[in-house]
A tleap script that builds the chain and sets N, CA, C and O, in Angstrom:
source leaprc.protein.ff14SB
mol = sequence {
  NMET SER SER LYS GLU ALA GLN LEU LEU ALA
  ASN GLU GLN GLY VAL ASP LEU VAL GLU ILE
  ALA ALA ASN ALA ASN PRO PRO VAL VAL LYS
  ILE ILE ASP TRP GLY LYS TYR GLN TYR GLN
  LYS MET LYS GLU ASP ALA LYS ASN ARG LYS
  LYS ALA ARG GLU LYS GLN SER GLU LEU LYS
  GLN MET LYS ILE GLY LEU LYS ILE SER ASP
  ASN ASP LEU ASN ILE LYS VAL ARG LYS MET
  ARG GLY PHE LEU ASP ASP GLY ASP ARG VAL
  LYS ILE LEU ILE ILE PHE ARG GLY ARG GLU
  MET ALA HIE LYS GLU ILE GLY ASN GLU LEU
  LEU ASN ARG VAL VAL GLU LEU LEU GLY ASP
  GLY ILE VAL VAL GLU GLY LYS PRO GLN MET
  ASN GLY ARG ASN LEU SER ALA GLN VAL ARG
  LYS CLYS
}
set mol.1.N position { 53.683 107.250 165.021 }
set mol.1.CA position { 54.164 106.135 165.766 }
set mol.1.C position { 54.752 106.779 166.997 }
set mol.1.O position { 55.083 107.965 166.987 }
set mol.2.N position { 54.888 105.984 168.088 }
set mol.2.CA position { 55.810 106.801 169.431 }
set mol.2.C position { 57.372 106.517 168.846 }
set mol.2.O position { 57.801 105.804 167.939 }
set mol.3.N position { 57.973 107.385 169.770 }
set mol.3.CA position { 59.426 107.378 169.563 }
set mol.3.C position { 59.863 105.968 169.963 }
set mol.3.O position { 60.701 105.422 169.245 }
set mol.4.N position { 59.389 105.322 171.027 }
set mol.4.CA position { 60.078 104.175 171.284 }
set mol.4.C position { 60.043 103.299 170.277 }
set mol.4.O position { 61.069 102.709 169.942 }
set mol.5.N position { 58.807 103.086 169.630 }
set mol.5.CA position { 58.504 102.174 168.457 }
set mol.5.C position { 59.408 102.430 167.229 }
set mol.5.O position { 59.949 101.527 166.590 }
set mol.6.N position { 59.527 103.847 166.943 }
set mol.6.CA position { 60.178 104.073 165.855 }
set mol.6.C position { 61.437 103.568 166.151 }
set mol.6.O position { 61.911 102.900 165.232 }
set mol.7.N position { 62.425 103.720 167.568 }
set mol.7.CA position { 63.716 103.442 167.751 }
set mol.7.C position { 63.854 101.868 167.725 }
set mol.7.O position { 64.769 101.291 167.137 }
set mol.8.N position { 62.828 101.226 168.439 }
set mol.8.CA position { 63.173 99.577 168.138 }
set mol.8.C position { 62.816 99.214 166.635 }
set mol.8.O position { 63.226 98.100 166.309 }
set mol.9.N position { 62.195 99.861 165.732 }
set mol.9.CA position { 62.344 99.560 164.350 }
set mol.9.C position { 63.651 99.792 163.811 }
set mol.9.O position { 64.220 98.902 163.180 }
set mol.10.N position { 64.155 100.873 164.000 }
set mol.10.CA position { 65.341 101.183 163.578 }
set mol.10.C position { 66.370 100.386 163.930 }
set mol.10.O position { 67.150 100.164 163.004 }
set mol.11.N position { 66.658 99.827 165.077 }
set mol.11.CA position { 67.300 99.002 165.935 }
set mol.11.C position { 67.285 97.608 164.842 }
set mol.11.O position { 68.272 97.194 164.235 }
set mol.12.N position { 66.294 97.197 164.800 }
set mol.12.CA position { 65.724 95.832 164.271 }
set mol.12.C position { 66.634 95.897 162.469 }
set mol.12.O position { 67.385 95.078 161.940 }
set mol.13.N position { 66.220 96.966 162.084 }
set mol.13.CA position { 67.010 97.122 160.585 }
set mol.13.C position { 68.095 97.587 160.579 }
set mol.13.O position { 68.594 97.755 159.467 }
set mol.14.N position { 68.649 97.858 161.414 }
set mol.14.CA position { 70.286 98.050 161.499 }
set mol.14.C position { 70.714 99.593 161.101 }
set mol.14.O position { 71.890 99.880 160.879 }
set mol.15.N position { 69.698 100.510 161.036 }
set mol.15.CA position { 69.828 101.825 160.693 }
set mol.15.C position { 69.553 102.829 161.762 }
set mol.15.O position { 69.359 102.544 162.944 }
set mol.16.N position { 69.551 103.967 161.274 }
set mol.16.CA position { 69.395 105.122 162.172 }
set mol.16.C position { 68.246 105.767 162.305 }
set mol.16.O position { 67.594 105.500 161.296 }
set mol.17.N position { 67.506 106.627 163.154 }
set mol.17.CA position { 66.398 107.471 163.278 }
set mol.17.C position { 66.936 108.588 163.270 }
set mol.17.O position { 67.781 108.746 164.151 }
set mol.18.N position { 66.686 109.763 162.325 }
set mol.18.CA position { 67.149 110.723 162.024 }
set mol.18.C position { 66.023 111.676 162.198 }
set mol.18.O position { 64.924 111.411 161.711 }
set mol.19.N position { 66.247 112.839 162.909 }
set mol.19.CA position { 65.254 113.886 163.352 }
set mol.19.C position { 65.161 114.773 161.869 }
set mol.19.O position { 66.241 115.345 161.724 }
set mol.20.N position { 64.423 115.011 160.966 }
set mol.20.CA position { 64.301 115.777 159.956 }
set mol.20.C position { 63.587 117.192 160.336 }
set mol.20.O position { 64.296 118.160 160.061 }
set mol.21.N position { 62.313 117.505 160.919 }
set mol.21.CA position { 61.999 118.662 161.153 }
set mol.21.C position { 61.778 118.463 162.833 }
set mol.21.O position { 60.942 117.687 163.295 }
set mol.22.N position { 62.691 119.316 163.667 }
set mol.22.CA position { 62.328 119.532 164.768 }
set mol.22.C position { 61.297 120.299 165.591 }
set mol.22.O position { 60.902 120.096 166.739 }
set mol.23.N position { 60.927 121.347 164.589 }
set mol.23.CA position { 59.882 122.306 164.995 }
set mol.23.C position { 58.530 122.001 164.787 }
set mol.23.O position { 57.637 122.506 165.467 }
set mol.24.N position { 58.339 121.218 163.903 }
set mol.24.CA position { 56.977 120.465 163.639 }
set mol.24.C position { 56.386 119.877 164.884 }
set mol.24.O position { 57.053 119.540 165.861 }
set mol.25.N position { 55.029 119.775 164.772 }
set mol.25.CA position { 54.272 119.139 166.181 }
set mol.25.C position { 53.314 117.944 165.479 }
set mol.25.O position { 52.203 118.132 164.984 }
set mol.26.N position { 53.980 116.769 165.561 }
set mol.26.CA position { 54.976 116.386 166.513 }
set mol.26.C position { 56.115 116.158 165.631 }
set mol.26.O position { 55.906 115.885 164.449 }
set mol.27.N position { 57.543 116.260 166.184 }
set mol.27.CA position { 58.765 116.255 165.483 }
set mol.27.C position { 58.736 115.249 164.457 }
set mol.27.O position { 58.162 114.179 164.661 }
set mol.28.N position { 59.318 115.509 163.356 }
set mol.28.CA position { 59.305 114.382 162.232 }
set mol.28.C position { 60.690 113.905 162.078 }
set mol.28.O position { 61.651 114.649 161.882 }
set mol.29.N position { 60.744 112.458 162.191 }
set mol.29.CA position { 61.874 111.859 162.181 }
set mol.29.C position { 61.709 110.762 160.999 }
set mol.29.O position { 60.596 110.478 160.557 }
set mol.30.N position { 63.183 110.026 160.410 }
set mol.30.CA position { 63.018 108.911 159.463 }
set mol.30.C position { 64.024 108.377 159.905 }
set mol.30.O position { 64.885 108.769 160.693 }
set mol.31.N position { 63.824 107.093 159.145 }
set mol.31.CA position { 64.480 105.763 159.371 }
set mol.31.C position { 65.288 105.826 158.406 }
set mol.31.O position { 64.722 106.010 157.328 }
set mol.32.N position { 66.678 105.727 158.352 }
set mol.32.CA position { 67.578 106.069 157.431 }
set mol.32.C position { 69.007 105.664 157.796 }
set mol.32.O position { 69.298 105.844 158.979 }
set mol.33.N position { 70.099 105.072 156.881 }
set mol.33.CA position { 71.206 104.904 157.164 }
set mol.33.C position { 72.009 106.063 157.045 }
set mol.33.O position { 72.335 106.527 155.953 }
set mol.34.N position { 72.398 106.631 158.337 }
set mol.34.CA position { 72.959 108.128 158.682 }
set mol.34.C position { 74.390 108.275 157.443 }
set mol.34.O position { 74.635 109.364 156.923 }
set mol.35.N position { 75.132 107.139 157.153 }
set mol.35.CA position { 76.319 107.211 156.418 }
set mol.35.C position { 75.698 107.711 155.039 }
set mol.35.O position { 76.147 108.746 154.547 }
set mol.36.N position { 74.681 107.012 154.401 }
set mol.36.CA position { 74.356 106.752 153.054 }
set mol.36.C position { 73.819 108.397 152.711 }
set mol.36.O position { 74.105 109.036 151.699 }
set mol.37.N position { 72.858 108.917 154.010 }
set mol.37.CA position { 72.244 110.073 153.924 }
set mol.37.C position { 73.159 111.481 153.739 }
set mol.37.O position { 72.914 112.516 153.119 }
set mol.38.N position { 74.412 111.033 154.612 }
set mol.38.CA position { 75.225 112.060 154.747 }
set mol.38.C position { 76.180 112.403 153.316 }
set mol.38.O position { 76.422 113.470 152.751 }
set mol.39.N position { 76.576 111.049 153.034 }
set mol.39.CA position { 77.114 111.245 151.308 }
set mol.39.C position { 76.093 111.865 150.434 }
set mol.39.O position { 76.447 112.858 149.799 }
set mol.40.N position { 74.656 111.353 150.281 }
set mol.40.CA position { 73.899 112.067 149.282 }
set mol.40.C position { 74.058 113.498 149.357 }
set mol.40.O position { 74.336 114.168 148.362 }
set mol.41.N position { 73.877 114.026 150.601 }
set mol.41.CA position { 73.755 115.349 151.093 }
set mol.41.C position { 75.288 116.030 150.570 }
set mol.41.O position { 75.292 117.080 149.928 }
set mol.42.N position { 76.197 115.518 150.821 }
set mol.42.CA position { 77.586 116.120 150.513 }
set mol.42.C position { 77.441 116.181 148.851 }
set mol.42.O position { 77.865 117.153 148.227 }
set mol.43.N position { 76.859 115.152 148.261 }
set mol.43.CA position { 76.847 115.293 146.765 }
set mol.43.C position { 75.737 116.279 146.149 }
set mol.43.O position { 75.980 116.920 145.126 }
set mol.44.N position { 74.762 116.352 146.680 }
set mol.44.CA position { 73.674 117.469 146.460 }
set mol.44.C position { 74.122 118.802 146.680 }
set mol.44.O position { 73.741 119.628 145.850 }
set mol.45.N position { 74.805 119.177 147.561 }
set mol.45.CA position { 75.553 120.329 147.940 }
set mol.45.C position { 76.733 120.824 146.951 }
set mol.45.O position { 76.686 121.964 146.488 }
set mol.46.N position { 77.816 119.922 146.631 }
set mol.46.CA position { 78.435 120.054 145.632 }
set mol.46.C position { 78.065 120.491 144.187 }
set mol.46.O position { 78.556 121.349 143.453 }
set mol.47.N position { 77.015 119.600 144.017 }
set mol.47.CA position { 76.235 119.953 142.644 }
set mol.47.C position { 75.453 121.617 142.788 }
set mol.47.O position { 75.432 122.373 141.817 }
set mol.48.N position { 75.091 121.848 143.598 }
set mol.48.CA position { 74.251 122.993 143.964 }
set mol.48.C position { 75.604 123.863 143.692 }
set mol.48.O position { 75.492 124.763 142.860 }
set mol.49.N position { 76.771 123.693 144.268 }
set mol.49.CA position { 77.742 124.906 144.380 }
set mol.49.C position { 78.194 124.827 143.019 }
set mol.49.O position { 78.614 125.901 142.588 }
set mol.50.N position { 78.227 123.858 142.222 }
set mol.50.CA position { 78.642 123.948 141.018 }
set mol.50.C position { 77.744 124.915 140.112 }
set mol.50.O position { 78.163 125.837 139.411 }
set mol.51.N position { 76.227 124.445 140.304 }
set mol.51.CA position { 75.235 125.285 139.331 }
set mol.51.C position { 75.490 126.686 139.706 }
set mol.51.O position { 75.370 127.434 138.735 }
set mol.52.N position { 75.844 127.355 140.944 }
set mol.52.CA position { 76.027 128.400 141.347 }
set mol.52.C position { 77.321 129.210 140.663 }
set mol.52.O position { 77.360 130.366 140.243 }
set mol.53.N position { 78.258 128.291 140.700 }
set mol.53.CA position { 79.495 128.931 140.026 }
set mol.53.C position { 79.073 129.017 138.532 }
set mol.53.O position { 79.604 130.016 138.047 }
set mol.54.N position { 78.291 128.324 137.581 }
set mol.54.CA position { 78.209 128.530 136.406 }
set mol.54.C position { 77.274 129.573 136.035 }
set mol.54.O position { 77.175 130.017 134.892 }
set mol.55.N position { 76.509 129.997 137.150 }
set mol.55.CA position { 75.379 131.129 136.825 }
set mol.55.C position { 75.950 132.680 137.192 }
set mol.55.O position { 75.298 133.722 137.131 }
set mol.56.N position { 77.030 132.555 137.498 }
set mol.56.CA position { 77.921 134.224 137.825 }
set mol.56.C position { 78.410 134.462 136.520 }
set mol.56.O position { 79.001 133.558 135.930 }
set mol.57.N position { 78.224 135.647 135.961 }
set mol.57.CA position { 78.606 136.357 134.775 }
set mol.57.C position { 79.895 136.861 135.195 }
set mol.57.O position { 80.169 137.453 136.239 }
set mol.58.N position { 80.683 136.526 134.180 }
set mol.58.CA position { 81.875 137.264 134.171 }
set mol.58.C position { 81.985 138.444 133.530 }
set mol.58.O position { 81.235 138.804 132.622 }
set mol.59.N position { 82.931 139.088 133.984 }
set mol.59.CA position { 83.224 140.516 132.824 }
set mol.59.C position { 84.357 140.092 132.081 }
set mol.59.O position { 85.427 139.852 132.641 }
set mol.60.N position { 84.159 139.964 130.622 }
set mol.60.CA position { 85.326 139.499 129.697 }
set mol.60.C position { 85.655 140.996 129.409 }
set mol.60.O position { 84.934 141.952 129.695 }
set mol.61.N position { 86.990 141.036 128.731 }
set mol.61.CA position { 87.191 142.250 128.114 }
set mol.61.C position { 87.756 142.169 126.520 }
set mol.61.O position { 88.263 141.128 126.102 }
set mol.62.N position { 87.655 143.044 125.907 }
set mol.62.CA position { 87.984 142.844 124.357 }
set mol.62.C position { 88.539 144.193 124.191 }
set mol.62.O position { 87.878 145.207 124.409 }
set mol.63.N position { 89.879 144.192 123.764 }
set mol.63.CA position { 90.558 145.304 123.122 }
set mol.63.C position { 90.728 145.726 121.753 }
set mol.63.O position { 91.358 144.998 120.986 }
set mol.64.N position { 90.273 146.738 121.389 }
set mol.64.CA position { 90.127 147.049 119.865 }
set mol.64.C position { 91.023 148.610 119.782 }
set mol.64.O position { 90.834 149.581 120.514 }
set mol.65.N position { 91.900 148.503 118.804 }
set mol.65.CA position { 92.782 149.553 118.351 }
set mol.65.C position { 92.040 150.347 117.360 }
set mol.65.O position { 91.105 149.892 116.700 }
set mol.66.N position { 92.481 151.528 117.280 }
set mol.66.CA position { 91.608 152.573 116.129 }
set mol.66.C position { 91.589 152.096 114.818 }
set mol.66.O position { 90.572 152.167 114.128 }
set mol.67.N position { 92.744 151.568 114.383 }
set mol.67.CA position { 92.987 151.338 113.028 }
set mol.67.C position { 92.721 149.952 112.673 }
set mol.67.O position { 93.333 149.569 111.676 }
set mol.68.N position { 91.859 148.992 113.318 }
set mol.68.CA position { 91.431 147.696 113.027 }
set mol.68.C position { 90.810 147.649 111.809 }
set mol.68.O position { 90.084 148.557 111.403 }
set mol.69.N position { 91.036 146.703 111.236 }
set mol.69.CA position { 90.319 146.264 109.777 }
set mol.69.C position { 89.103 145.744 110.092 }
set mol.69.O position { 88.741 145.446 111.231 }
set mol.70.N position { 88.249 145.593 108.747 }
set mol.70.CA position { 86.631 145.229 108.926 }
set mol.70.C position { 86.789 143.699 109.262 }
set mol.70.O position { 85.946 143.174 109.989 }
set mol.71.N position { 87.772 143.013 108.791 }
set mol.71.CA position { 87.513 141.391 109.257 }
set mol.71.C position { 88.160 141.200 110.316 }
set mol.71.O position { 88.026 140.067 110.778 }
set mol.72.N position { 89.029 142.116 111.061 }
set mol.72.CA position { 89.582 141.783 112.516 }
set mol.72.C position { 88.504 142.015 113.352 }
set mol.72.O position { 88.275 141.199 114.244 }
set mol.73.N position { 87.654 143.200 113.182 }
set mol.73.CA position { 86.542 143.691 113.858 }
set mol.73.C position { 85.433 142.680 113.821 }
set mol.73.O position { 84.841 142.356 114.851 }
set mol.74.N position { 85.205 142.283 112.888 }
set mol.74.CA position { 84.382 141.211 112.769 }
set mol.74.C position { 84.411 139.971 113.656 }
set mol.74.O position { 83.458 139.503 114.279 }
set mol.75.N position { 85.677 139.513 113.609 }
set mol.75.CA position { 85.915 138.303 114.130 }
set mol.75.C position { 85.991 138.692 115.822 }
set mol.75.O position { 85.796 137.774 116.619 }
set mol.76.N position { 86.242 139.904 116.271 }
set mol.76.CA position { 86.128 140.252 117.636 }
set mol.76.C position { 84.748 140.550 118.064 }
set mol.76.O position { 84.452 140.514 119.258 }
set mol.77.N position { 83.793 140.875 117.044 }
set mol.77.CA position { 82.830 140.988 117.505 }
set mol.77.C position { 81.870 139.544 117.788 }
set mol.77.O position { 81.125 139.249 118.723 }
set mol.78.N position { 82.236 138.847 116.598 }
set mol.78.CA position { 81.684 137.435 116.600 }
set mol.78.C position { 82.242 136.742 118.305 }
set mol.78.O position { 81.507 136.073 119.032 }
set mol.79.N position { 83.382 137.046 118.558 }
set mol.79.CA position { 83.957 136.466 120.242 }
set mol.79.C position { 82.923 137.166 121.147 }
set mol.79.O position { 82.320 136.537 122.016 }
set mol.80.N position { 82.736 138.441 120.931 }
set mol.80.CA position { 82.007 139.257 121.847 }
set mol.80.C position { 80.533 138.472 121.976 }
set mol.80.O position { 80.141 138.068 123.071 }
set mol.81.N position { 79.795 138.306 120.809 }
set mol.81.CA position { 78.547 137.712 120.882 }
set mol.81.C position { 78.629 136.332 121.531 }
set mol.81.O position { 77.734 136.106 122.345 }
set mol.82.N position { 79.564 135.326 121.321 }
set mol.82.CA position { 79.656 133.929 122.231 }
set mol.82.C position { 79.770 134.247 123.611 }
set mol.82.O position { 79.224 133.492 124.416 }
set mol.83.N position { 80.559 135.511 124.118 }
set mol.83.CA position { 80.686 135.788 125.718 }
set mol.83.C position { 79.415 136.203 126.026 }
set mol.83.O position { 79.004 135.998 127.169 }
set mol.84.N position { 78.511 136.908 124.982 }
set mol.84.CA position { 77.119 137.402 125.637 }
set mol.84.C position { 76.099 136.411 125.659 }
set mol.84.O position { 75.170 136.454 126.465 }
set mol.85.N position { 76.275 135.270 124.565 }
set mol.85.CA position { 75.578 134.141 124.597 }
set mol.85.C position { 75.661 133.199 126.050 }
set mol.85.O position { 74.742 132.610 126.619 }
set mol.86.N position { 76.729 133.265 126.323 }
set mol.86.CA position { 77.069 132.401 127.561 }
set mol.86.C position { 76.625 133.214 129.027 }
set mol.86.O position { 76.851 132.731 130.137 }
set mol.87.N position { 76.042 134.360 128.831 }
set mol.87.CA position { 75.675 135.148 129.830 }
set mol.87.C position { 76.495 135.984 130.557 }
set mol.87.O position { 76.119 136.532 131.594 }
set mol.88.N position { 77.898 136.151 129.942 }
set mol.88.CA position { 78.883 137.083 130.386 }
set mol.88.C position { 78.879 138.462 129.964 }
set mol.88.O position { 78.586 138.668 128.786 }
set mol.89.N position { 79.235 139.753 130.936 }
set mol.89.CA position { 79.102 140.953 130.227 }
set mol.89.C position { 80.408 140.940 129.570 }
set mol.89.O position { 81.174 139.978 129.613 }
set mol.90.N position { 80.676 142.227 128.858 }
set mol.90.CA position { 81.828 142.316 127.987 }
set mol.90.C position { 82.098 144.031 128.060 }
set mol.90.O position { 81.263 144.924 127.919 }
set mol.91.N position { 83.462 144.134 128.313 }
set mol.91.CA position { 83.786 145.594 128.514 }
set mol.91.C position { 84.661 145.677 127.059 }
set mol.91.O position { 85.617 144.984 126.711 }
set mol.92.N position { 84.005 146.741 126.365 }
set mol.92.CA position { 84.691 147.022 125.301 }
set mol.92.C position { 85.924 148.255 125.333 }
set mol.92.O position { 85.666 149.459 125.342 }
set mol.93.N position { 86.825 147.875 125.343 }
set mol.93.CA position { 88.086 149.071 125.413 }
set mol.93.C position { 88.641 149.363 124.017 }
set mol.93.O position { 89.288 148.512 123.406 }
set mol.94.N position { 88.361 150.670 123.482 }
set mol.94.CA position { 88.961 151.433 122.443 }
set mol.94.C position { 90.317 151.865 122.887 }
set mol.94.O position { 90.339 152.660 123.827 }
set mol.95.N position { 91.477 151.471 122.364 }
set mol.95.CA position { 92.644 151.724 122.893 }
set mol.95.C position { 93.323 152.763 121.948 }
set mol.95.O position { 93.478 152.511 120.753 }
set mol.96.N position { 93.768 154.062 122.572 }
set mol.96.CA position { 94.323 155.185 121.430 }
set mol.96.C position { 95.782 155.153 121.664 }
set mol.96.O position { 96.214 155.224 122.815 }
set mol.97.N position { 96.586 155.048 120.619 }
set mol.97.CA position { 98.090 155.204 120.892 }
set mol.97.C position { 98.593 156.768 120.170 }
set mol.97.O position { 98.259 157.209 119.070 }
set mol.98.N position { 99.289 157.254 120.962 }
set mol.98.CA position { 100.113 158.215 120.445 }
set mol.98.C position { 99.410 159.506 120.061 }
set mol.98.O position { 98.814 160.051 120.991 }
set mol.99.N position { 99.363 160.070 118.945 }
set mol.99.CA position { 98.365 161.142 118.625 }
set mol.99.C position { 96.813 160.847 118.003 }
set mol.99.O position { 96.100 161.634 117.380 }
set mol.100.N position { 96.559 159.543 118.361 }
set mol.100.CA position { 95.255 159.419 118.303 }
set mol.100.C position { 94.157 160.013 119.312 }
set mol.100.O position { 92.963 160.283 119.179 }
set mol.101.N position { 95.166 160.113 120.494 }
set mol.101.CA position { 94.290 160.784 121.441 }
set mol.101.C position { 93.646 162.297 121.099 }
set mol.101.O position { 92.866 162.865 121.863 }
set mol.102.N position { 94.111 162.856 119.811 }
set mol.102.CA position { 93.513 164.080 119.281 }
set mol.102.C position { 92.021 163.658 118.672 }
set mol.102.O position { 91.087 164.460 118.636 }
set mol.103.N position { 91.944 162.499 118.274 }
set mol.103.CA position { 90.782 162.071 117.646 }
set mol.103.C position { 89.828 161.201 118.359 }
set mol.103.O position { 89.509 160.103 117.903 }
set mol.104.N position { 89.335 161.697 119.543 }
set mol.104.CA position { 88.532 160.856 120.340 }
set mol.104.C position { 86.864 160.547 119.692 }
set mol.104.O position { 86.057 159.693 120.060 }
set mol.105.N position { 86.755 161.434 118.770 }
set mol.105.CA position { 85.329 161.301 118.047 }
set mol.105.C position { 85.560 159.860 117.073 }
set mol.105.O position { 84.592 159.130 116.864 }
set mol.106.N position { 86.711 159.581 116.595 }
set mol.106.CA position { 86.757 158.316 115.854 }
set mol.106.C position { 86.396 157.440 116.988 }
set mol.106.O position { 85.291 156.897 116.953 }
set mol.107.N position { 87.208 157.226 118.020 }
set mol.107.CA position { 87.093 156.172 119.025 }
set mol.107.C position { 85.365 155.976 119.298 }
set mol.107.O position { 84.862 154.854 119.241 }
set mol.108.N position { 84.686 156.996 119.547 }
set mol.108.CA position { 83.171 156.959 119.736 }
set mol.108.C position { 82.267 156.288 118.565 }
set mol.108.O position { 81.320 155.503 118.624 }
set mol.109.N position { 82.900 156.875 117.536 }
set mol.109.CA position { 82.239 156.287 116.313 }
set mol.109.C position { 82.457 154.743 116.087 }
set mol.109.O position { 81.541 154.058 115.634 }
set mol.110.N position { 83.669 154.211 116.407 }
set mol.110.CA position { 84.144 152.888 116.295 }
set mol.110.C position { 83.319 151.865 117.588 }
set mol.110.O position { 82.899 150.708 117.574 }
set mol.111.N position { 83.349 152.921 118.621 }
set mol.111.CA position { 82.377 152.104 119.595 }
set mol.111.C position { 80.936 151.826 119.263 }
set mol.111.O position { 80.401 150.723 119.372 }
set mol.112.N position { 80.409 152.839 118.883 }
set mol.112.CA position { 78.944 152.861 118.239 }
set mol.112.C position { 78.878 151.582 117.130 }
set mol.112.O position { 77.980 150.742 117.168 }
set mol.113.N position { 79.879 151.572 116.221 }
set mol.113.CA position { 79.890 150.703 115.262 }
set mol.113.C position { 79.930 149.093 115.722 }
set mol.113.O position { 79.512 148.124 115.089 }
set mol.114.N position { 80.527 149.131 116.937 }
set mol.114.CA position { 81.011 147.674 117.601 }
set mol.114.C position { 79.586 147.515 117.868 }
set mol.114.O position { 79.031 146.571 117.306 }
set mol.115.N position { 78.821 148.353 118.711 }
set mol.115.CA position { 77.434 148.214 119.301 }
set mol.115.C position { 76.336 147.719 118.294 }
set mol.115.O position { 75.544 146.805 118.524 }
set mol.116.N position { 76.399 148.352 117.313 }
set mol.116.CA position { 75.623 148.298 116.285 }
set mol.116.C position { 75.745 146.851 115.448 }
set mol.116.O position { 74.761 146.300 114.955 }
set mol.117.N position { 77.078 146.334 115.368 }
set mol.117.CA position { 77.383 144.785 114.774 }
set mol.117.C position { 77.043 143.933 115.751 }
set mol.117.O position { 76.888 142.777 115.360 }
set mol.118.N position { 76.856 144.149 117.029 }
set mol.118.CA position { 76.483 143.125 118.075 }
set mol.118.C position { 74.947 142.966 118.084 }
set mol.118.O position { 74.458 142.083 118.788 }
set mol.119.N position { 74.136 143.794 117.320 }
set mol.119.CA position { 72.739 143.772 117.381 }
set mol.119.C position { 71.978 144.312 118.466 }
set mol.119.O position { 72.396 144.904 119.461 }
set mol.120.N position { 70.702 144.004 118.112 }
set mol.120.CA position { 69.836 144.501 119.081 }
set mol.120.C position { 69.519 144.066 120.345 }
set mol.120.O position { 68.923 144.797 121.136 }
set mol.121.N position { 69.940 142.683 120.674 }
set mol.121.CA position { 69.726 141.987 121.902 }
set mol.121.C position { 70.551 142.508 122.861 }
set mol.121.O position { 70.620 141.828 123.885 }
set mol.122.N position { 71.197 143.515 122.831 }
set mol.122.CA position { 72.263 144.089 123.795 }
set mol.122.C position { 71.791 145.491 124.553 }
set mol.122.O position { 70.892 146.189 124.083 }
set mol.123.N position { 72.412 145.786 125.629 }
set mol.123.CA position { 72.340 146.799 126.515 }
set mol.123.C position { 73.451 147.543 126.587 }
set mol.123.O position { 74.310 146.714 126.889 }
set mol.124.N position { 73.914 148.469 126.508 }
set mol.124.CA position { 75.188 149.387 126.938 }
set mol.124.C position { 74.940 149.740 128.380 }
set mol.124.O position { 73.974 150.459 128.633 }
set mol.125.N position { 75.591 149.376 129.194 }
set mol.125.CA position { 75.694 149.770 130.729 }
set mol.125.C position { 76.064 151.216 130.956 }
set mol.125.O position { 77.211 151.351 130.531 }
set mol.126.N position { 75.763 151.967 131.272 }
set mol.126.CA position { 76.247 153.345 131.454 }
set mol.126.C position { 76.719 154.032 130.184 }
set mol.126.O position { 76.567 153.584 129.047 }
set mol.127.N position { 77.408 155.363 130.569 }
set mol.127.CA position { 77.834 156.042 129.274 }
set mol.127.C position { 79.270 155.381 129.215 }
set mol.127.O position { 79.775 154.759 130.150 }
set mol.128.N position { 80.015 155.666 127.641 }
set mol.128.CA position { 81.050 155.366 127.669 }
set mol.128.C position { 82.253 156.237 128.197 }
set mol.128.O position { 82.256 157.423 127.868 }
set mol.129.N position { 83.302 155.744 129.006 }
set mol.129.CA position { 84.086 156.563 129.532 }
set mol.129.C position { 85.493 156.506 129.056 }
set mol.129.O position { 85.925 155.562 128.394 }
set mol.130.N position { 86.328 157.736 129.476 }
set mol.130.CA position { 87.716 157.638 128.991 }
set mol.130.C position { 88.411 157.178 130.259 }
set mol.130.O position { 88.039 157.525 131.380 }
set mol.131.N position { 89.346 156.454 130.042 }
set mol.131.CA position { 90.094 156.327 131.319 }
set mol.131.C position { 91.415 156.031 130.733 }
set mol.131.O position { 91.766 154.968 130.220 }
set mol.132.N position { 92.196 157.260 130.899 }
set mol.132.CA position { 93.743 157.436 130.593 }
set mol.132.C position { 93.671 157.518 129.037 }
set mol.132.O position { 93.090 158.440 128.465 }
set mol.133.N position { 94.263 156.550 128.424 }
set mol.133.CA position { 94.346 156.276 126.675 }
set mol.133.C position { 93.194 155.240 126.385 }
set mol.133.O position { 93.437 154.615 125.352 }
set mol.134.N position { 92.161 154.919 126.912 }
set mol.134.CA position { 91.302 154.207 126.603 }
set mol.134.C position { 90.040 154.363 126.713 }
set mol.134.O position { 89.661 154.815 127.794 }
set mol.135.N position { 89.119 154.090 125.788 }
set mol.135.CA position { 87.709 154.261 125.983 }
set mol.135.C position { 86.636 153.043 126.280 }
set mol.135.O position { 86.338 152.161 125.474 }
set mol.136.N position { 86.255 153.154 127.271 }
set mol.136.CA position { 85.266 152.033 127.597 }
set mol.136.C position { 84.024 152.093 128.011 }
set mol.136.O position { 83.633 153.053 128.675 }
set mol.137.N position { 83.110 150.920 127.626 }
set mol.137.CA position { 81.878 150.757 127.684 }
set mol.137.C position { 81.662 149.241 127.898 }
set mol.137.O position { 82.290 148.379 127.282 }
set mol.138.N position { 80.479 148.938 129.062 }
set mol.138.CA position { 80.237 147.682 129.134 }
set mol.138.C position { 78.785 147.374 128.450 }
set mol.138.O position { 77.846 148.165 128.359 }
set mol.139.N position { 78.833 146.175 128.043 }
set mol.139.CA position { 77.639 145.643 127.623 }
set mol.139.C position { 77.376 144.352 127.943 }
set mol.139.O position { 78.263 143.547 128.231 }
set mol.140.N position { 75.870 144.024 127.904 }
set mol.140.CA position { 75.516 142.999 128.582 }
set mol.140.C position { 74.101 142.481 127.568 }
set mol.140.O position { 73.536 143.217 126.759 }
set mol.141.N position { 73.766 141.176 127.834 }
set mol.141.CA position { 72.371 140.785 127.004 }
set mol.141.C position { 71.071 141.422 127.416 }
set mol.141.O position { 71.108 141.749 128.602 }
set mol.142.N position { 70.102 141.662 126.907 }
set mol.142.CA position { 69.027 142.147 127.443 }
set mol.142.C position { 68.326 140.802 128.264 }
set mol.142.O position { 67.272 140.939 128.886 }
savepdb mol mol.pdb
quit
């Protein structure tokens, strides 16, 4: 329909004539209530922003001492599994205190044990690294 006819129709209904696609041939317009359209667009944008925030994976951190008991380790592993199931990455920190620094192989064994307890569905990102008194490695879900 011609632009004049569309404008008359919009005026009769008491709503606005809004251009949707200006680059189309001929240009596409809609007869809608502009205030209602803006409100719906604002709601849709807010929903999209919320979804985008939910999808971002966070880096969670779990600190483990060398002398941790089996039960405490199982509890921490269960917590890490929850983080991984939520889509987050987990940084595992093995903390060395005092003279424990002389036994870094025990820390590596503990880290390997934690990765083994987490199961097959995870990937260790990069090599475990020593940062000061901490041995760290990042894991994520496959």
